[in-house]
Residue, then its C-alpha position, 0 to 999 in steps of 0.5 A: m151913657a155910651f156913645e160910639i165915635e170914630l177915632p184916628h188910626v192909633g194902631e192895629s190892636v187898639t179897638e177901644a178908648v176912654i175919654g180922659k178929658w174934654l179940651k173944649q167946653p160948650g160955646d168955645k170957638v173951635e178951629k180946624y184941627d184944634p184938639l177937642v178931647e183927650v182919649i186913653t187907650d191901653k197903649v197911648n193917650m192922645d188928643v183927638p183934633s176937630p175935623 
């Protein structure tokens, strides 16, 4: 199942990313800016923080 989500700006040529690993589990406490998910692009791997 595919979902579209917005990612932080990582570069002009980066248009797609794959979720590498979820860093929080359902029920975990999430603070502002906690890393939620690791995403993988053709250029970089990065953690996406909570809003």
